[in-house]
C-alpha positions in Angstrom: -137.5 -135.1 17.5 -135.6 -135.0 14.2 -137.4 -132.0 13.1 -136.3 -130.1 16.3 -132.7 -131.2 15.8 -132.8 -129.8 12.2 -134.5 -126.6 13.2 -131.9 -126.3 16.1 -129.0 -126.7 13.6 -130.3 -124.2 11.1 -130.7 -121.6 13.8 -127.0 -122.3 14.9 -125.8 -121.9 11.4 -127.8 -118.6 11.0 -126.1 -117.6 14.2 -123.1 -115.8 12.3 -121.0 -113.2 13.8 -122.1 -109.9 15.0 -120.2 -107.2 16.7 -121.9 -107.7 20.0 -122.5 -111.4 19.5 -119.0 -112.0 18.2 -115.6 -111.3 19.5 -114.8 -107.6 19.5 -112.1 -106.4 17.1 -109.3 -104.4 18.6 -107.4 -103.8 15.5 -108.3 -103.2 11.8 -107.1 -101.9 8.5 -108.2 -98.7 6.9 -111.3 -99.2 4.6 -111.9 -102.6 6.1 -115.6 -103.7 6.4 -117.0 -106.4 8.8 -120.2 -108.2 8.5 -121.6 -110.0 11.7 -124.5 -112.5 11.9 -125.4 -114.5 15.0 -128.0 -115.4 17.4 -128.5 -115.4 21.2 -131.3 -116.8 23.5 -132.1 -114.3 26.1 -134.2 -114.7 29.3 -135.9 -111.6 30.8 -136.3 -110.9 34.6 -138.2 -108.3 36.5 -138.6 -107.9 40.2 -138.1 -111.8 40.7 -140.3 -112.8 37.8 -138.9 -114.6 34.8 -139.7 -115.4 31.2 -138.5 -118.4 29.1 -135.5 -118.1 26.7 -136.1 -117.6 23.0 -133.4 -117.5 20.1 -133.2 -114.0 18.7 -131.4 -112.7 15.6 -128.3 -110.5 16.0 -126.5 -108.7 13.4 -124.0 -105.9 12.9 -121.9 -104.0 10.4 -118.5 -102.1 10.9 -116.3 -99.9 8.8 -112.8 -98.8 9.6 -112.4 -95.1 9.0 -108.6 -95.4 9.6 -106.3 -97.7 11.3 -107.4 -96.3 14.7 -111.0 -95.4 14.2 -113.9 -97.4 13.4 -117.8 -97.0 13.2 -120.1 -99.9 14.2 -123.8 -100.5 14.2 -125.3 -103.5 16.1 -128.9 -105.1 16.3 -130.1 -107.5 19.0 -133.4 -109.1 19.4 -135.0 -109.0 23.0 -137.9 -111.5 22.5 -138.6 -114.1 25.1 -141.2 -116.8 25.5 -144.2 -116.5 27.8 -143.5 -117.8 31.3 -144.8 -115.6 33.9 -144.6 -113.0 31.3 -143.0 -112.5 27.8 -141.1 -109.7 26.1 -141.2 -108.4 22.4 -138.3 -105.8 22.3 -135.2 -105.1 20.5 -131.7 -103.2 20.8 -130.0 -100.8 18.4 -126.5 -99.5 19.0 -124.3 -97.2 17.1 -120.7 -96.8 18.6 -117.5 -95.1 17.5 -114.5 -97.3 18.4 -110.8 -96.2 18.9 -108.0 -98.9 19.0 -105.5 -98.5 21.8 -103.4 -101.4 20.6 -103.4 -105.0 19.7 -105.5 -106.0 22.8 -107.6 -103.0 23.9 -110.1 -100.7 22.2 -112.4 -97.9 23.6 -115.9 -97.4 22.3 -118.7 -95.0 22.9 -122.0 -94.0 21.5 -126.0 -94.4 21.5 -128.1 -97.4 22.5 -131.7 -97.6 21.9 -133.4 -100.3 24.1 -137.1 -101.0 23.6 -138.7 -103.1 26.6 -142.0 -104.3 25.2 -143.9 -106.4 27.7 -147.0 -106.7 25.9 -150.2 -106.3 28.2 -147.9 -105.2 31.1 -146.7 -102.1 29.2 -143.6 -101.0 27.4 -140.7 -98.5 27.9 -137.9 -97.2 25.6 -134.6 -96.0 27.0 -132.2 -94.0 24.8 -128.8 -94.6 26.5 -125.5 -92.7 26.1 -122.7 -95.2 26.7 -119.2 -95.7 27.1 -117.1 -99.0 27.3 -114.1 -101.0 26.7 -113.3 -104.0 24.6 -110.5 -106.5 25.2 -109.1 -109.4 23.3 -106.1 -111.6 24.7 -104.8 -114.8 22.7 -104.7 -118.1 24.6 -103.3 -120.4 21.9 -102.9 -120.5 18.3 -106.3 -119.1 16.6 -107.8 -119.0 20.1 -108.5 -116.0 22.1 -110.4 -114.8 25.1 -112.6 -111.6 24.6 -114.6 -109.4 26.9 -116.4 -106.0 26.6 -118.5 -103.9 28.9 -120.2 -100.5 29.0 -122.0 -98.2 31.4 -124.7 -95.8 30.4 -127.5 -93.6 31.4 -130.9 -94.8 32.4 -129.3 -97.1 35.0 -128.0 -99.2 32.2 -125.0 -101.7 32.2 -124.0 -104.4 29.7 -121.3 -106.9 29.4 -120.3 -109.9 27.2 -117.5 -112.4 27.4 -116.6 -115.6 25.5 -114.0 -117.6 23.3 -113.1 -116.7 19.7 -111.6 -119.0 17.1 -109.9 -117.6 14.1 -110.8 -119.8 11.0 -108.6 -117.8 8.7 -107.5 -114.0 8.3 -111.2 -113.2 7.1 -113.3 -115.4 9.2 -113.9 -115.6 13.0 -116.3 -117.9 15.0 -117.2 -117.2 18.7 -119.4 -118.4 21.5 -120.1 -116.5 24.8 -122.6 -115.1 27.4 -124.2 -111.6 27.2 -125.9 -109.6 29.9 -128.0 -106.4 29.7 -129.6 -104.4 32.7 -131.6 -101.3 32.1 -134.3 -99.3 33.6 -138.0 -100.4 33.1 -139.7 -98.2 35.8 -138.5 -95.7 38.4 -138.5 -98.6 40.9 -137.5 -101.7 38.8 -134.9 -102.6 36.1 -135.4 -105.4 33.6 -132.4 -107.9 32.9 -131.7 -109.9 29.8 -129.1 -112.7 29.9 -128.3 -115.7 27.8 -125.7 -117.7 25.6 -124.9 -116.6 22.0 -123.0 -117.8 19.1 -121.6 -115.7 16.1 -119.6 -115.6 12.8 -117.6 -112.6 11.4 -116.5 -111.9 8.0 -114.1 -109.1 7.1 -113.3 -107.9 3.5 -111.7 -104.9 1.9 -109.4 -102.5 3.5 -105.7 -102.0 3.0 -102.8 -101.6 5.2 -101.0 -98.3 5.3 -97.7 -98.3 3.6 -94.8 -98.6 5.8 -92.6 -95.5 6.2 -89.4 -96.3 4.4 -86.3 -95.4 6.3 -84.3 -92.6 4.7 -81.5 -94.0 2.5 -78.4 -91.9 2.5 -77.2 -91.1 -0.9 -73.8 -91.9 -1.9 -71.4 -89.0 -2.0 -70.1 -88.2 -5.6 -66.9 -89.8 -6.2 -64.0 -87.3 -6.3 -60.7 -88.4 -7.8 -57.7 -88.0 -5.3 -55.5 -84.8 -6.1 -52.1 -85.9 -7.6 -49.3 -85.2 -5.2 -46.9 -82.4 -6.2 -43.6 -83.4 -7.9 -40.9 -83.8 -5.4 -37.4 -83.2 -6.3 -35.2 -85.7 -4.5 -32.4 -83.4 -4.3 -30.5 -82.8 -1.1 -29.1 -79.5 -2.0 -32.5 -78.0 -3.2 -34.2 -79.2 -0.1 -31.6 -77.7 2.1 -31.9 -74.3 0.4 -35.7 -74.4 0.8 -35.6 -75.4 4.3 -32.8 -73.3 5.6 -33.7 -69.7 6.6 -31.7 -66.9 5.0 -28.7 -65.5 7.0 -29.6 -63.0 9.6 -33.2 -64.4 9.9 -34.6 -66.3 12.9 -37.9 -68.0 13.3 -40.7 -66.1 15.1 -43.6 -67.5 17.2 -45.9 -67.5 14.1 -43.5 -69.7 12.0 -42.2 -67.0 9.8 -38.5 -66.0 9.6 -37.7 -62.4 10.6 -34.4 -60.6 11.1 -33.5 -58.8 14.4 -33.8 -55.6 12.6 -37.3 -56.4 11.2 -38.4 -57.2 14.7 -37.1 -53.9 16.0 -38.5 -52.0 13.2 -42.0 -53.6 13.3 -41.7 -54.8 9.5 -44.4 -57.3 8.7 -42.9 -60.0 6.6 -46.2 -61.3 5.2 -47.7 -57.9 4.1 -44.4 -56.1 3.5 -45.5 -53.0 5.3 -43.6 -51.0 8.0 -45.2 -50.5 11.2 -42.4 -48.6 13.0 -40.5 -45.4 12.5 -37.6 -47.2 11.0 -37.6 -48.6 7.5 -36.0 -51.7 6.6 -35.4 -51.9 2.7 -34.5 -55.5 2.3 -35.9 -58.7 3.7 -32.3 -60.1 4.3 -29.2 -59.0 5.7 -25.8 -59.3 4.2 -23.3 -61.2 6.3 -20.4 -59.0 7.2 -17.3 -60.5 5.8 -13.8 -60.0 7.3 -11.2 -58.4 5.2 -8.8 -60.7 3.4 -5.5 -60.9 5.1 -2.5 -59.6 3.0 0.8 -61.4 2.6 3.1 -60.6 5.4 0.4 -59.0 7.6 0.6 -59.7 11.3 -2.0 -61.7 12.8 -3.7 -61.2 16.1 -1.4 -62.6 18.8 1.7 -63.1 16.6 4.8 -61.2 16.0 6.5 -61.4 12.8 8.7 -59.1 10.6 10.7 -59.0 7.4 14.1 -57.5 6.9 15.6 -56.3 3.7 18.2 -58.5 1.9 21.7 -58.0 3.2 23.3 -60.6 1.2 22.7 -62.2 -2.0 22.0 -65.7 -0.7 19.6 -65.8 2.2 18.1 -62.3 2.0 18.2 -61.6 5.9 20.7 -61.2 8.6 21.4 -64.2 10.5 22.5 -62.1 13.4 19.2 -60.3 13.8 16.8 -63.5 13.4 16.2 -63.9 17.1 15.2 -60.2 17.5 13.2 -60.1 14.4 11.1 -62.9 15.8 11.3 -61.6 19.3 12.6 -64.8 20.6 15.6 -63.4 22.6 18.7 -65.2 23.3 17.2 -68.5 23.9 16.0 -69.0 20.5 12.4 -70.0 21.6 9.5 -67.8 21.2 8.1 -66.4 24.4 5.1 -68.1 25.9 1.9 -66.1 25.7 0.1 -65.2 29.0 -3.7 -65.6 29.2 -5.4 -62.6 28.8 -2.6 -60.8 26.5 
C-alpha cells in the first residue's frame, strides 16, 4: 500500500507543466522560453469497447518569436492498459500561436496521432488543425483556461481546467483532456482523462515602451527695449498733427486735396496723373496786413486834415465824417449789407 502511494506521488511530481497539459499562455515576452512537463491518464474507447486508464508522460517546449507570435511543440502519450483492448500510441503537435490580447490566442499547425491497438492493428493520422486558446482570471493567482481545435481526419480535441500562478515564472494546473480522431472509415477512437502539469518560463525581454515626444523648450529671447519716449506735449502734438492742407485718407496717410486730384502717391512719391504736384505741403494763404487808417469791411471811417492847431479836425464836420448824420449816432446796419 505504501509503495503504491509513493509511486503515485512521484508520478504526480513528474507531472510538470506542458503546453497541452498546462494552462495555455495567451501573452508572452519576445524571446521567452517555456518548458512544460506533465502527465495524464487517458482511457481509450472504440465502438463501445473501452480500455483501462494509464498514466502517460506529457511534455512541451515553446519559444516567443515576438510579443505576438510564438512557436510550440507538444508531446502526449496515448498508452492505455488492457481491458477489452489496450493502446500503445502517441501524439506530436507543432503549432504557431498568435496572441489576440490578454485573454485570447489563436493557434494552428500539424498534429500526428499514432493509434496503435496492438494485435487489432494500428493507424496514423496526419492532421492539419486550427484552434483557439482562452484564459480568464477567477481570483488572485487563479484562472480558468480552455482550448479547442478542429482538424482533418475527423479530428477534434479540447482541454479545460484551472491554473494557479505560483510566481511570475511558475504555473501549476489541473484539468481534463479529450481527443477524438479517425481509426477506420467507419469508426473513431476517443481518448479522455484527467491531467496535471507544471510550467516554467525563462528568458525574454519586454519591448521598450515608446517614449512620448518631449517638446524642446524654445530658446530664450530677451525682450526688446522700448523706444525712448519724449514726454513733451509740444513735440507729441507736432508728430501727431497733420500738416496744413492735408487730410487723412482711407489708408491712414495724409494727402492734400491737390494731391488727390492729381493722383500723387505720397508713399512712392510718383505722379500718376497729368498734373504734377511739386510739394507735399500746401502753404496757407495769409491775409494781407491791415494798414493804419484802412477801412475795414462793414465800417466807415475817414480822416480830415488839420484845420486848427489844437484838435486837428473840424468839429463841425465830425458827424458827416463818421456818417452819423444829425443824430450823432451811427446808422444801424441791415442784415445782408
